[in-house]
N, C-alpha and C positions, 0 to 999 in steps of 0.2 A: 586654303579651304576654297572649295568649290563655290561659284557664284550659285544662287538658286532663289525660287520663289516660294513661298511658304501662303499656304492658305488652311483655316480651321485651326482646332484646340484642341479636339477631341481624343480620348485615350487610346485609339488604334493609329499605329505610324504607317505611312505609307512613302514609300520613296518611287520617284517616276524620273525614266531616262528614257531621252527621246532618240529619234532617227537621225539618219544622216543629214539629212535637209531639213531637221527640228531644233528648236530652243524651246527654252521653257516658257515664252509666252505663247507655245502653241498650243498651250491646254487652257488658257483663258475660256475657251467656250464652253467648257465642262463646268466651271465652278458653280454655275448658276444651278444647276442639275446635285450638288454635292451641300450636304448637312454638315457645317462648321464645325457644330456640337457632338459628332458622330467619329471623326478621325481628323487627325493632323496630316496634311498632305505637302511636299517638299517635290517640287520640279526641279532637277538638277540640272546644270550644264556643265557638259565635260570640258576637260580643258582646249582652249583653242576655240569654244562655243559662246554663244551669247555674253552672258556676264563674266565667262570665265576667258575670256578671249586673251586678257591680259595674262592667263598662265601658262608658261612654254613648258615643254615636257617632250616625252618619246610618242604622244598620241596612240596608246594601243590598250588592250583592257584589261590587261595587268593592272598597270596604272591606273585605267579608271575604277576599276573594282577597289583598289587600295585608297582613291579619293573617296569616294562614294562611303565606306566604312570609315574613314577618315570625319566626313562629313558628320555622319550617324554618330558617332562618338562625342564630335563637339554640340550634338543637338541633344546630348543625353539619352538618346536610345538605348535601349537593351533590344528587345526584338522586333522586328518591325518587316512589314510586307513590301515587295518588288513589284514595280508596274515597267515594262519595257515595251517599246514601240520600234517596230521595224531592226534596225541595226541595236537598239535599246534591248532587244531579246538576246543576243549576243551579251552584252553587258550586262544584264541581271542575273544570267549563268556564272559570269565570272565570278560575281559579288559574292552567288552561293557558296563558290568553289572557295573562295578565300576567306568567306565569315567561319568563325567557331561555329560547330555544331548544333542547329537549333536556333540558329539567331533569326535567321530568315523565316517568317511566319508562313510565308506562300507566296506566289509568284503568277502576276498576270501578263501574259505577253500575247502583245495586239499586233497581227498582223507581221509576227515576230521572226526573224532569222534563227532556224535552229543551230543546235551547238556542231552540226558539220559545217556549218558556215554556206556561204552561197556557192563554194566550189568552183568559183571563176577560173576562167584559163585564161593568160596574159590579155589576148583581144578584148575580152568581155571588161577585165579591169582595167584596162586603157580606154574602153567606152563610157564607164562610168567615174573612172579619173578626171575625162573632159568636163564633168560637170564641175570640178571643182572652180571653173574660173569661167566658163562658159552656159550663159544665161539659157541659150536657146537647147543646148543638152540637157540641160536640169528641167527646162520646160517639158520635153519631152519623154522623159522619165516621169514627170509628175503624171502628165498626160497619159501614158502608156499602165500605170500603175493605178490608176484611179478608173480604168475602164473607159477611156476616153469621150468621156460622157459630161465633163465639168467646163463651166466658160472659160474663153481664153484670158479673160482679165483676171480671173483668180489665179492659173498657172502664172501668168506674167508678175503677177504681185507675188507669189509663193515662191517663186524663182529668185528673184530682185531680194525679197525678204532673208529668205534662209542664206542665201550668197553672201549678203552684208554680215550676216551673225555668224559666220564661221571661219575661220582662215584657211587658205587652199592646203597647208600643210598638214594642219589639223585633220580635215575631211580624208586626204591622201592615206594619211596612218592610218585611221581608222578603217578606212575602206580596204587599205591590204589586209587588216587583221579579219573583219568580218567576212572579206569577200573570199579568203584560201585558208584559213586556219580552221580545222577541222580538231575538236576537243571532246567530240562526242563520248570517246570511251571514259571520259571520266564524268559524264552523267548519268549512264544507263544503269538504271535501278534505284536513284534518288527516290526518296520517300515525300519531299516534299511537296505539297499540294500545290497543282497548277491549273490554271484557265487559260487555254488559249482561245482567242478571238480574232476570227478572221472576217474579211469586208468578202458581200455577195460578189461584189465586181471586181474584186483582185484577181489579175491574172497569174500572179506568180505564187504568192503565198497561199496556197489552197488546201481546201481539206485533204487530197491525198497527200502533200505533203507533209501536212502536220500530223496525219496518220502515220506516216514513215518513218517521223522524228520525234517531235514532241511527247505524242501520244505513245509510241512504241519506247521510247526512254524514261519515262516519269511514269511509274506505276498506278501515280494518283493525279493523273492527269485528265483532264476530260475538254470539250470543245465546244463552242458556240459561234453561229454565224450571224454575225451583225448585218440586216437588209441594208440595202438603200446607199450601202457607200463601197468605197474600195480599198485601199490601201491607207487613208489616211480620215478614219471615223473622228477624229478630235476635230477635223475642219467639216466635215461632210454630214455628220450626224452629232453632233457632241451631246446634246442630250440623252440621247439613246445609248451611246457610251457612258457615260456618267451613270445612267441609271445600271447597266451592265456589271462595271464595276463596283458599285455599291453593291448590288445585289449577290456579288460574290466575296466581295471583303469582311461585310459584315457577318459571313456566315460561322457560326460557332466553332 
């Protein structure tokens, strides 16, 4: 079973999946803004990440989707909501496709890679792949994706901590999947409600991209811009993100 962190005991069930540089502990900053009586939150770690570093596997999102559904089954969850950050956007959509119809109540996509993937060529894939073991490259990507406006000490700490919490082979396996695989034809027209959140200072996951992908493919999708942050709102503006997620997930 996937390692995970759980918060709350409310009736609404929410599964949270992180990004390539993330793990469950990244979300601790938002907990102060969540009501533990309103929802049960589970922050899961993929195989090769965080509490699941000891789990070997293929390190792709078909496997991750099966793992998430197995975790939900073990928790006794029927219907539940999904939250995905960055590459977690790919993960939650693969869970949606693998689940029985109607099981996924709704999705929240935070600075999330769409179903077309990032459409990386081999050169860009190699650039990102270098970050599996190169802290300077990891710091560079973190700095760029947050608008080159955050403290160097934070960039260094997150680069170091995230590298320690992921196996290089897991990072590289998921990267090839979210970087190159296009499954957009499988989600077009899906009626599941989706709320797309983007950071105002994120240079890559922009409104234009989301309108051409998430909002075009999901008829019940909407978009919200989070001010004061880039690609990592759970670190940059955690309480604002908690409020935005709670407002969306608690809708009837």
